[in-house]
N, C-alpha and C positions, 0 to 999 in steps of 0.2 A: 477369446485369447487362445494362444497356441496350446498351453497346458490343459485348458478346459476342453478344447476339441480333442486333444490326445486322450483325455480321460473318457470322453464319450465314445470315441472309437474303440478303446480298449474294452469298455463296458459292452458295446455292441458285439464285439468279438466273443466276449465271455458268454453272452446270451446265445449266440449262434452255436458256439461249441457245446454248451450244455445241452442245447436242443438236439444236436447230433448224437450226443452220448445217450440221451434218453430214447431217441427214436430208432437209431441205427441198429442193425443186427450184430455188428461187430465193433470193436474198439481198438484203435491203434495205440497200444501201450507204450510205444516209443515217444509219443508226444505228451508232454506234461499237461495236465488240465489247467485252464485259465483260472487264476485266483479270483474267487467271487468278491474279495475285498476291493478289487478294482472298480466293479460296478457300484459297490456300496459307497466308495469315496466319491465317485461321480455323482451319485444321488445326493450326498451331503452337500456338494458344491451347488447342485440345483436348488437345494433348500436354503442356501446361504449359511449353512453351518460350516463356516470356513475352518474354525479351529478343530472341529471334529474331523473334517476331511484331512487337515494337515496331520493330525495324529495317526490317521489310518495310512496315509502315504508314507509316514515314517516307518510304520510297521512293515509296509510292503518293501521299502528300501532295505530294511534289515533282513528280510527273507530272500532277497535277490542279490545278484552280484553283477559286476560289469556295467555295461551301458544302461541296462534296465534299472539297476539300483540308482544310478545317477538321475535318470528321468524321474523316478519317484521322489528323490531328495529335492529336486528342483520343483516338482509339483507341491511337495510339502511346504517349501519356502514360499512359493507363490500364494498358497492358501493361507499361510500364517500372516503374510502381509495384508491380504484381504481381510483377515480377522483382527487386524490391528495389534499384532503381536510381533513387533519388529525384533525383539530380542531373540525369540526362537528362530525367526527367519535368518538372522545373522549367523547363528550357530549352524543352521542347516547349510547355508552357503559356504561357510568355512569347511564343513565336512565334505561338501562336494568338490572343493578346491583340491583336496588331497588325492583325487583320482584323475586318471587320464580322461579328458573330455573331447568329444567330437566338436568340430567347428560350430555346429548348431547349438550344442549344449553350452559351449563356452560363451557364445553371444547371448544366449538366454540367461546365463548366470550373470553376465555383466549388466544386462537390463534389470535383473532383479536386484543387483547391488545398487544400481542407480535409484531404483524405486525405494529401496531400503533407506538410502541416504536422504531422499526427499521426505520420507516418513519420519526421519529423525531430525528434520529441520537443518539438513546439511546439503542444501541445493548446490553449493559450490563443488562439493565432492561428487555429487550426481552428475553435474555438467562435465567435470573433468573425466569421470569414468566413461561417459558416453562419447566424448570427443576423442578419447584415446582408443576407443574400440568401435570404429565405424563399421557398418555392415559391408559385406562384400557383394559383388555383382550376383553371386549365386545364392544370396540369402533368400529364404522362403518368404513369400509375400506377407504372411501374417506376422512374422518376426520383424520384417522391414517396417510394416505399419506401426507395430508396437515401439520400435526404435524412434520413429519420428514423433509419435505421441509423447514418449518420455522426454525426448529432446525439447519439444515445445513446452512441456511442463517445467523442465529444469530451467530453461531460459526465462520463463515467466516468473518463477520463484526467485530467480536471481535479479529480477527487475528489468531484464532486457526484453522488452515487449516487441521490439522490431525483429530480433532474431527468433523470438517465439513465433511470431506470425510467419516468418520465413520457413520455419520447421513445419508448421501446420500446412503451409502451401505444398511442401513435399508430401505430406500425408494425404492431402486432398487429391494429388495426382495419382496416388496409388489405389484410391477407393473407387468402387464401381456402384455401390449402393447409393442411390440418390438421396435418401434421407440421411444417411451418415455424412455424405458430402455437405448437405445443407447445414447440419450441425457444426461441422468443422469450419465451413466458410463463415458461419455466423460468429464463431469464436475468432477467426482471423480478423473480421471487420471490427468486432468489439475491442480486440487487443490494440489494433492500430488507432481506433477512435480514442483510446485512453492517452495516446501521445499528444503532446502540445502541438499546436499548429506550426510552430517554428520547426519542430523536428520533421514533420511530414513535408514541409516545404524544402528544408535545407538538405535532407538526406535522400532526396529523390535519386534513384540510380539512373545512369545514362549508358545506353538507352533505357527507357523506363521498364520495358518488358512487363511480365506478369506482376512482379513485386511492386513496380512503380504504379501499375494500374490499381492495385489494392490500396496503395497509399493515397492516390488521387480520389478513389472512391470514399475512403475514410474522411478525407478533407471535405468532400461534398456533404457527407452526413453531418460532420461537425458544424459546418458553416451555414448550411441551408436546410437542415433537417426539419426546421419549424416552418418552412415555406413550401407547401406541396407543389404549387405551380412552378416555382423556380426550380425545385428539385427535379421535377419530371423533365423539364427542358434540359437541365444540366446532365441528367443521367443519359438522355438520348445522345447528347454531344459526347459524353464519356464513351458510350458504346461505339460511336463512329470512330473515336480515337483508338479504342482497344477492341476491335471486332472479334479477335480470337481469344479474348480473355475468358478464363474458365468460370467466372462468377455466374452462378445459376440465375436465370431470370426470376425464379420465385424468391431467391435471396433478396434481391433488390426490392421486389414488390412487397414481400413480407416485412422487410426491415423498415421500408418507408411507411407502410401501413401501421406498423407498431409505433413508430415515432410519432405519426400524426395522432394516434389514439392517446398518446401520452402527453402531448402538448396541451397545456392548461391555460388557454388565453382568457383574460378577463377584460371586459370593456370598461369597467368602473372599479378603481382601486382606491381604498381608503388608507391613509398613512397616519398612524398614531405616534406623534412625537411631542415631547414637552417643549413649551416655549419659555418656561421660567424654571428656576431652581438650579441645582448643581449640574444637571445634565443638559442645560440649555445650549451651551456652546457645542457640545458633541452632537446634539440633535440638529443644530443649524448646519453643521458640516455634512451630516447624513442627508439632510434635506437638499442641500446643493448637489450632492452626488447623485441623488435620485433624479433631480431635474436634468442633469447632464445626460443620464441614461434615457430619460423620456424623449429628449429631442434627437437621440440616436435612432429611435424607432421610426420607420416610415409613417407618414401622416395617416395613411389609410388603415394602419394597424395600431396607431398610438392610442393607449387607453386614457380615459379621463381620470385624473387624480384629484382627490379631495383630502386636504390635510385637517387633522383634528388635534387640538391641544390636549395632551395626556399628562400634563404636569401633576395633576392630582391622581395618585395611584388608586385612591379609593373609588375613583370614578371609572375604573377600567372596564368593568362589565357593562355598565350603562352606555359608555362610549362605544363599545363594540356593538351593542344592540342598536344604538342610534345610527351607526354607519351602515348597518345592514338594512335598516328601515329606509335609509336614504339611497339605497340601490347598490351598495358595495357588493361586488362579487368576490373580492379578495381583500385581505387586510395585511398591510405591512406595519410592523411594530406590535406592541410597544417596545420601549427601550429599557425601562427600569426593571431590575430583576423581580422585585415584589409584584409588579404588574404582570410580568410573564408568568410568575408562579400562580397567580389567580386564574389565568387562562389554562395553565397546565393541569389545574385541579377541577376544571369545569366539567369534565366527564364527556361532553360532546360539544363540538363547535360546528354550527350549521354552515358557516363560511370559513374556508381555510385561512390560516394565519401564518405569516413568516415573521416570527418574533426576532427582534434585533438584540437578543441576549440568550444565554443558555442557563437553564436551571435544572436542579435535580429535585425530584419529588418522591414521596413514598407511595404514590399511586401511578397507575399507567396513564400517561398523558393522552389527550385526544389524538385520534389518527390524523386529524386535519391540522395539527400543530407542528410546524417546522421551526427549527431554531438555528440562527446564524449569528455568530459572534467572533470577534478577534480574541480568541481564548488563549491565555498563556499556557494552559494545559495542553492544547493542541501543539503548540510549539515545543513543549517539553517532550511530547510523544514523538514528534518529528526528529528531535535531536537524538533520542534513543535509537530510532531507526537509522539515522545517518551514521551514528557511531558503529552500529552493527554492520551496515553496508560497507563501511571503511575497513572492516576486518578486525576491529578492536573488540575485546571481549571482557575487559575488566575496568569499566569506568567507575568513577566516584563523583559525588556531587557537592557543590558549595551553593547554598541557598540562603537568602536573608531570613533571619528569625521572624516568626510571625506567621499569620494565616496564609498570606500570598506565597511565601517561600515553601510552606508545607504543601500547598496545593500543587506547586510545580514539582516538588520532590516526589509526591505520591503518584502524579501522572507519569513521570519518567520511570519510576520504579515499577509500576504496573505494566507499562509497555515493555520494559526490559525483561521483566519476569516472563511475559508472554513469549518473547523471542528466545530467551536463553534458559528459562527455568530457574534463574538465579536472582537473588535480591541485590539491591545496590546500596552501598553505604553512603551516607551523606552527613554533613555537618551544617549547622546554622551559624551565620556570622551576624554581627551587629552592624546593620546598614548605616547607623548614625555615626559610626566611627570611621576612621581612615586606616586603622591598623587591624588586619584580619589574621594576625599571627596565631592567635589561640585556635581558631577554627582550622587553619591550614596545618599547623603542627600536629593537631589531634587527628585530622583526616589522614595525614601522611605517616602517622605513627612516629613522628620525630620525638614526641614527648616520651614515648616508650623507650626509644633509643637512649635518650638522655637519662631516663630512670635506670636503665641497665648499667650505664656508665657510672652513675653515682653508687649503685649497689656494688659494682665490681671494685671501685675505689675503697669502699668501706670494708670489703672482705680482705683486700690486699693491704690496706692501711697505708697506701701511698697514692700520690697524684699520677694520673695517666693522661698521656696525650689522647685527644678525642676529637673525632670528626663525626657528627651525627649523620646517620644514613636514613633516607626515607625508605618506606616499604617498597618492595620490588614486585608486588603482585598487582599493580594497577598499570593501565596503559592509556588512559584518557581522563580528562577532567571536564565536567560540564558545570558552568556557573550560570546562575540566574541573578542578574544584576542590572541596575540602571547605569547610565553612562559613567557617572563619577566612580562608582564601585568597580565597574568593568575595567576602567583604565588602571585601577590600582592593582588588580589581581595579577596580571602577567609579571610585573616587577617583583611582587612579593613571592609569587611562586618560583621565580628564578632564584631569589635569595634563599629560599628554602629547598633548593636542589630539585625542583620539579619543572624547571623551564623547558625540559626536553619533551614533556608530555603534550600531546595535541590538546588544544583548548577549544571547547565548543560553548556557545551561548545562544540565548534567544534574541529576537530583534530588539528587545528593550535595551541591549547593551550599547546601541549607538543611535544617533539622530539622523543618519543618512549621509553624513560627511564627517571627516576627521581633520582636526587641526594638526599641526606638526608634532606637538607633544603627544597627542592621542595616537597618531600614527606610529611614533617611535615605541610607545608602550604596547599597543594593541595589534601590531602587524602580525599576521598569521592566525589570528583568532577567526574561527569559522562560525557563521550564524546564518539563519534563514530569514528572508524578508519577502514582502509581496512584490509581484512583478512591476506594479506601477511605480514603486519607490526606486527600483534599480533601472527601469527603462526610461532614461532621461528624455529621449526624443518624443515618446508618447506623452509624457508629462508636459513637455513644452507645448505640444499641440493643444492639450486640454486647457492649458493656462490661458489660451486666447478666449475661451468661453467661461472659464472659472479662474480668475486671477488668484483667489485664495488657495488654490491647489498647491501653490509654491510655499504655503505657510505650514504651521506646526501640526495641523489636523489632517494632513494628507491621507493618512491611513483610514480615517473615518470617511473622507470623501470617496475613497476607493470602495469602502464597504457599502456606502449608499448607492454607488453605481452598480455594484454587483447585486444588491438587494432587489432592485427592479428587474435586472437582467435575469435573476433566478426565477421569478414568478412563473413564467410559462413552462419552465423546465423541471419544476419540483416533482411532478408525477413521473417524469422520465428518470430522474436521478433516484427516485424511490424504488423504481422497478428493478434495479440491479446495481451492485457495487462497481460493475464495469463502466457504468455511465458516468460521464464527467462533463464539466463546463469550464471552458477557459475564461477566467475572470481577471479583474484588476487586482484582487487580493490573493490570487493563486489559482491553481487548477482545482476546481470545486467538485466534491462528490458527497454522498450522503451515507451515514451509517444506519444501523438497524433502529436506532432511537430517533430517526428523523432529524438528526443534527447535521448541519452542513460542515464538512471538514475541508481543510485547505492543504494542498501541496504548495509550499513556499519555495522560492528560489534561493539556493544556497550560494554563499559567497565567502571568500577568504579576504579579510581586511588587508588592504595594501593601498598604494597610490598609483593608479586608481584601484578600487576593489576588484579582485579577480572573481568573475562570475562563474560559478561552478555549474549552475543549472538546477533543474528539478532532480531530486533523488527518486529512486524507484519506490513505487508503492508496495508495501509489505502486507496488504490486507486482502489479497486476491485469492486466498484459498480458505476453506472452511475453518481450519484450525487457527488461522492468523499467525502461523509460525513459519517464517521464511528466513532463509539465510542468503548470504552473498559472499563471493570470494573477496579476499583482502584487496584485490586489484579491481574491484567492481567500478565500472565507468558510469558516469551520469548519462541519463537517457536524453538529456536536453542540451542543446548548444547554448553558449552565452547569449543573453538577451541584450546586454549593454555593459559598458564599463564606465559609464558616466556617473560620478558621485552626485547625489542629490541630498537635500536637507529635509528632514522631518523628524519629529520626536516620537517616542514610543506611545502607543495608545494606552488609554486607561484600562488596566486589566483587573 
């Protein structure tokens, strides 16, 4: 970095000057000696003692004046940021602002301010800072590189992966070191590969140029990364179309080789699903979805499937062992939570498993166990992220009383706390009732307003005109509700003076279509659902092979299709959070616990529903703390506006 290299140069000067003093016969008393603390600070940076270096640079700034003092202040702020002390960095940058800065110092200060904002989970402020202070044509190369690195990071943390990739392309053009370029180009390709195929197809620039070439390359990786022969031919064709593209040959070779190493094909797959009991209907829908995916696979690559009846959860381990004995190289299922728990506590699984449910255990699950479910907790976390991306900062929750509602509230609260550091207030309502006034008035503090009114009347001894006022410190409401309850909330919130607040929900709030009364009550409510449910044309095509897909278990059909589609890609998804797979249930990726997570498609209920697209992913840095500006746009275009019919899945 600029400051680091400056410190090294100063240290070198110090050493040379000290040597001259020691060896030379005379000394020029008109030249002040170089402060040895400069070399000490550089040494602390080399040892990664950033806070020690920051303290020493602060002392150097105090002992100097003018431009030199500013350089030391900026060095101290830079070191404080590296040492994860943003508070000290902010104070140092404020101090530097009070002095006259050279153009180089001013740009460096703006870069440090942007990096400080990102460290404080204010990526919107970082992006605004960078865009308001672009570098000039005379900017030194190292500062220019730092600018585009910061710009790429800020766009990524704001969820704008396309612009992040564009900034990294600018950085790539400035680099001469081949290894650095390879790392940056890998990040470009990974960022674009996170985008849905619709984005990569619909946002192609014209003419395509370098940016379009990168987008086409990302499409090839997403669509054909598991087919080496097809990939090789397509890359050769891509090279013919983009002969001057800067993508390094080793990037394509390394990326393709890595993809192939991560593809986990299985010739024989066992599927464990119950044929009887309370999960039989869900299992049948999953089985149908799996079969649809099976026949989407080319004949020469199609695995052999064998289904096993897992109705008896006590037979889970023997059934797993039997499947292996009969040649299974991969297991899909079981479905019941108790059965999944048995495998999660097994300690070791000789053959990998994609369980069709998620469980928590008090022990570390086997490395070969992956879990995939239509989890209401996942939807709650997505709702928290969507509210954050929409620029809202003070949401409250209404959830049904009982274990299901508490699970959703806890998931939302944990994700919101990770984003903002704040807890979220919630109230439980009686789902068996049609009147939710008690929960609403308590959550909105209307009961406190009425209590103050009664107390004031008692003090004054007279009747007072009164209009209750809801609390002013909230800006959004999230509800967890089935369709009947979800329809009742907007009118009741309107009655209680909260109809102006944005209302968010999970997919459980609707069945995929709205009658006239539901539309009148629920218009404007925002929720997330799976692509297959909102992409009417694709569902119509699938209905020719699977007529039941138009029925009430459509979400489970989609889950079955994705379950088989996931099998060869699990190792790839496990390798990095950057990796994803476009599925019928959403854009799929994996967390550190081997759980498959989904990006769902957001929509605003209307006639027809207004499709907002996929929201940005907020899990792409180590801390998991990202922000976005209030005007953040979706990174996906609409996939459809055709309403369809389907009930919520069992959660």
